[in-house]
Residue, then its C-alpha position, 0 to 999 in steps of 0.5 A: m125831113y122828119t120831125y120828132v117830139i120828146i115826152d119825158d119828165e126829166p129835162l136831163i133825159r130830154r137834153g141827152t136824147k136830143k144830143k144823141l140825135e144831133p148826128l141825124s140832123h140831116l134826117l130829123t129835127c126836134c119840133g117840141e118837148a113835153s114833161d108829162g103825157r097830157e102836155g105831150l098829147e096836146l103837143v102831138r095834136q098841135l105839131k103832128p110829128d112823125i116820131v114821138i120819143l116818150d118815157m113810161q113813168m111820168p106825172v099827170m099822164n104816164g107813157m102807157e096812158f099816153l100810148e093808149k090814146a095817141s096810138h089810136e089818134f095818130r096811126d101814122t106816127c111812130f112811137i119809141v118808148i124809153s124807160g128806166y123800167d125793164y118790166f116785161d109787162y111794160a114793154k109788152a103793153a107798149l108794143k101792143c099799143g103800137a110802139i115800134d121799140y122799147l129802150l132802157k135808160p140809159i140809152a146808148r146812141e146806137e140803140l136810139n139810132a137803130a130805133i130811129d132807123k126803124a121809125v124812118q123805114t116804117l114812115s117811108l112805107i107809110h108814105i109810099s102806100e099813101p094815095 
């Protein structure tokens, strides 16, 4: 069983994301939510989830600042970015910081499931290679 957290300043997006992932409840469970990057970073430090689903534009600490810190600190965590901005530079920077996918809002269930599948495959490889 894998765990994930959602970091997004919009409660409706957090609820919708969890709802879209309900069919995968046999595979993963939400262990926490945060409304900004700073709160999210503390949550990830505390809970150490396998997957982090985060927004790019948030108050206090945005998604890019979060990724720059978290990707170095949590190398075995998969980061999936969801954003309302389709700026190529955002996507490129997020992927450079270790995000495994960059999805545009509103996200379709199929897109989110494909990103989760990619994360699970990556996590499986990480666990196989651990001593």
